[in-house]
N, C-alpha and C positions, 0 to 999 in steps of 0.2 A: 508172691501174692500176699504173704503174711506181712512183709515189710510195707506194702502199699495199703493194706487194710489191718492196721495194728490192733484195732478194737476186737477183732475176731480171735485174738489170742486168749481172751478172758472168758472162762467158762460161763460165769453168770451173765455176761453180756450176750453170749451166743443164745442162751436159754431165753432171755428177755427179747432179743431180736427176733428169734423164730416165733415166739409168742406174739410179738407185735405184727409180724408178717401175716400170720394166720388170722389174727384179729382184724387186720385191715382187709384181707380178702373176704372175710365174713361180712364186714361192714359194706363194702362196695357191691358185693353180690346181693345183699339185702336191699340196698338203695336202688340198685338196678331193677330188682324185682318189684319194689314198691312203685317206682316211676312207671314201669310198664303196665302193671295191673291197674293203677289209678287212672292212667290215660285210657286204658281199654274200657274201664267201667264208666268213666265220666266223659270221655272225648273232649277234655278241656285241659289246656296248659295251666290254667288258674289252679285247678285242683292238684295238679302235679306240684305246683308251687306251694300249695298249702301243705302237702305231704312233706316236701323238702323243708319248709318252714318249721313244721312240727319236729322234725329230726334235728334241726339246728338251733331252734329257739332256746333250748335249755343252756346253750353255750353262753347266753346272756347272763346266766347266774353261775357260770363256771367258777368264778372266784369262791363261791361256797364250796365247790368241789376242791379247789386249791387249798382252802383252809383245812379240809378233811385230810388232804394229802400231806399237809404240814403238821398234822396232829396224830393221825393213826399210823400204824405200821404199813409202809407203802407196799411191802411185799404181799401182805394179806389183801390189801385193796385191789391189787392187780389180779389176784386170783378170784376174788369175789365178783368183780365186774365181768370177768370172762364167763363165769357161771350164769350171771344174770343175762348176758347177751345170748347165751345158749337157750335160756328160757324164752326169750322174746322170739327167736327164730323158730323154735319148735311150735310156739303158739300160732304164728303166722302160717307155718306149713300145715298145721292141723286145720286151720280155718279154710285154707285153700283146698286141701284134700277132701274136706266134707262139703265143699261147694257152697259155703255160707258167707264167704268173704265179701265185705262191702267197703266202700271208700272210707267211711268213718272208722272202721276197725283198723285199716292200714294206717290212717293218720294217728289214731290213738297209740298204736304200738310203736310207730315212728317216734312219737313224743317220749315214750318210756325209754326207748333205745337212746335218744338224745340225752336224757337225764343220766343214764348209765355212763355214756361217753364223757359227760361233763365231769365225772369223777375219775374215770379211767385214764383220760389223757394227761391231766396234771400229775396223777400218781405215776404213770409210766415215765413222763419226762423228768420228774424229780428223782425217781429211782435210777434212771439211766445214768445220771451223774455220779452215782455211788458205786456202780459196778465196773467202772474203768478209771484209771488214773487221769488226772487233768490233761496230761500230754496226749492222751488218746481220745479225749472227749469230742473234739471236732470231728474226728473220723467216725465215732460212734453215732453222733447226731446225724451225720450225712448218710450213714448206712441205714439208720432207722427211717429217715426220710425216703430213702430208696424203696423200702418195703411199704411204707404208708402210701406214697403216691403211686408207686409202680403197681400196687395191687389193683388199681383201676383198670389195668390191662388184664390181669388174671381173672378178675370177677366176670367181665363180659365174655372172656374166652371160655370159662366154665359154664356160665349161666346162659349165654346167648343161644346156643343150640337147644338148651332145655326149654327156654321161653318159646322157641319156634316149634317145638315138638310136644313135650310133656305138658308145659305150661308153667305158671309161676311157682307151683309147689316144688318143682325141680330146683329152681333157683333158691328157694327158701331151705330146701334140704341141704344143698351145698353150703349155704351160709351156716346152718346149724353144725355141720360136720367140722368146718374150720373153726368155729367158736369153741368146740370141744377140744380140737387139736391145740388151740391157743392155751386153753386152761392146762392141758397136760404139759406143755412146754414151760409155762411160767411157774409151775409147781417145783421146777428144778432150781429156781433162783434161791440161793442161800443167804445172800446179803440182806440185812434188815436195816432200815433207816427211818428216821422221823425228822420233821422240821422243827421250827421254833414255836409253834402254837401250843400253849399250855391249857387254854380253856376255849372250847369251840363257841360257847355262848357269848364271848366277847367279840361279837361279829365286827362291830365298827372299828375297834382297836386293831384287830387282826388285819382288816382290809386297809386301814390307814398305813400300816407298816409297809405293805406291798406297794401301795400307790405312792407313798412318800419316797421310797427307793427310786421309782421311775421318775418322779418329779425332780429329784436332786441329781439325776444322772442324765444330762441332756441328750447324749447320743443314744441312750436306750429309748428315751421318749421319742426321738426322731425316727427310730426304727419302727416303733409302735404306730406312729402317724402314717408312715409310708405303707406299712402292711395293711392298715385300715383302708387306705385308698385303693390299694392293689386288690384286696379281697372284694371290696364293694363294686369295683368297676370292671374287673377282668375275670374273676373266678365265680361269679354268681350266675352261671349259665345253665345249670342242670335242669331247671324247670322248663327251659325253652327247647331242649334237645328233641323230645318226642314229637312235638308239633313241627319243629324245623325239619325233621326227617320225613314227616308225612307230607307237609304242604310244599316244601322247597325241593327236597330230594326225591319225593315220590317213592320212598322206600321206608315205610313205617318201622317194621321190626328190624330189618337188616341195617338200614341207615343209622338208626339209633344205636344199635349194638356196635357197629363199626366205628362211629364217632366216639363212643365211650371207650372202646378198646384203643382207639388212636390216642386219646388223651392219656390213657394209662401207659401205653408203650412209650410215648414221649417222656412221660414222667419217670418211668423206670430207667430208660437209657440216660436221661439227663442227670438224674441224681446218682446213678452208679458212676458215671464219669466224674461227678463232683466228689464222690467218696474216694475215688482213686487219686484225686488231685487236691484234696483239702489243704488249705494253707497257701496255695499257689494262685496269686492274682485274684483273691477273693473280692477285693474292693471293686475293681473294674468289672468283674463278672456280675456282681450285684447290680451295678448300673445297667449293663447291657441286657441282662435277663429281665430287668424291669421294663426296658424299652421294648424287648421282644414280647413281653407279656401283654403290652398294649397293642402292638402291631398285629399279633396273631389273630385275635378276634376280629380285627378289621378285615383280614384276609378271609376269615370264615364267612363274613357277611356276604362276600361275593361268590360263594359256592353255589353251583347249580347241579353238581354231580357228586355222587358218593365219593369218588376218588379224590376230588378237589377238597371236599369236606374232611376226608380222612387226613390229608396232608396238613390242613389247617389245624385239625385236632392234635396231631402229633406235635406241631410247633407250640400250640397252646400248652399242652401237657408238659413238654420239656422245659420251656421257659418259666412257666408259673411254678412248677415244682422246684426247680433249681433256685428261684428267687426265695421261695418260702423256706427251703432247706438252709440257704445261706443266712437268712435273717434269724432262724432258730439257732444256728451255730454261734452267731455273734452274741446272742443273748445268753445262751447256756455257758459261754466261756467267762462271763463277768458276773452273773447273778449269784449272790451268796446262797449256800445250801439251806440255811435256816428259813429263807423266804422264797425258795425256788418254786415250790408248789403254787404259792399265791401269785408270784409274778408271771409264771408260765400260764396260769389259768386266766390272768388278765390278757395275756397274749392270745389265748384261745378265744376269749370273749371278743376282742377287737377284730379277730379274723372270722371265726365261725359265726359269731353273733350277728355281725353286720350282713354276712352272707345269707342268713336266714331271712332277714327283711328284704334284701335285694332280690333274692330268688322269688320271693312272694310277689314283689312288685313287678319284676320282669315277666313272670309267668302270667300275671293279670294283663299287662300291657301287650304281651305277644299275641294274645287272642284278637287284639284290635289293630295293632300296627304291624304285626309280623316280627319275626325274630331278627332278620338281617340288620335293621336299623339299631336294634338293642345290642347287637354285637359291635357294630361300627362306632357309634358315638361314645359309649363309655370307654372303649379301647383307646380312641383318640384322646379322650380327656386324660387318661392315665399317662399317655406319652407326654402330654403337655406338663402334667404335674411332675413327672420324673425329670424332665429338662429344667423345669423351674427349680427343683431341689438342687440340681447341680449348679445353677446360676446364683441362687439366693440363700441356700441353706448351708451354713458353715459346718454344722455337725455332720450332716450326711455327706457333704463334700469331703470331709476328712475321712469318713468311713470308706467312700469310694476310692480314696487315694491310698489308705493304709490297710484296709481289709480287717480292721479291728475296731471294737467299740471302746470308749474310755473306761478305765476301771471305775468301780463304784465309788461315789463320794464318801468321805468319812462321816 
């Protein structure tokens, strides 16, 4: 096992990895609780979309978090953000326990959590490259993706029964517990690192350095464009799930939990398999997981029963998580450490930022058109885009063939 998962040999990586796993479980449990309580209070997919938008919209300014990650001690940042997440979850749990929780409160705290994550994620990704040697970086990124995406299964598994019995306060309590466990784990990281930002107030100059790197590295830019299309068309479905479960599957609480769990199980299995085989056939796998990422929501659109929807959710989770993990591995292997925080924060902005707007839009449209058509048409569009990238995109075509991105330009 150690030979197949070499990153686990490093103590600091293990501490960061466990902390990332607990943080991700905390996040997905929180998001599950937010979506459930907002839909229960408002009976509207639009308001679920607003809540999701609030949690993701700060990713649009994630490059500011990336600058912080390239200026401050990354080890300290990952600790502080974990404590801040604990504060958010305790606040929501208290509001629910005292029975004063309202939609605007959930949306407000979701926004605060999004701001925290916009600093936490670039800091985590930048520090990750410092706790393992370059030879083990691909495996470290894949393992981290396993915990980040696979936690979508653990969150519903823990919170789903509580939502159906105790209520949302149980889900928030679980989220708070895992936020605290995450802080305890990252405290054990001893490696300290900083990027190349010397003055935070030089915002434009700092951001130009990150954007200039992407601009002069065509294959990196091509990955950014494909990820942007992938996240906007295939991964912006969270706001539609509660309404889809109620109106299409006729199973409001159970169907929602099972679909969310299915996405997580698929992501967990897919990224773990990827971690065990990192470096083998990555290029073709990137292409085929992109195709599957588009096909799977098309299959979801035809679901009329919970079992069918669960199967579609598993395929969605596995293909989408593997695609995102592969794209992150390709970037982490070539991005210089002095601008790593800024480049990976731009990656977060191009992925999570667009998902914020698309979730909001899909949530609003789902109340009028229904979710199935919003699963089918965007999925089909991404399949077409992926096929076009193979036929007309020389940089992506090379990545599909070799499984590597070109080194940074001088």
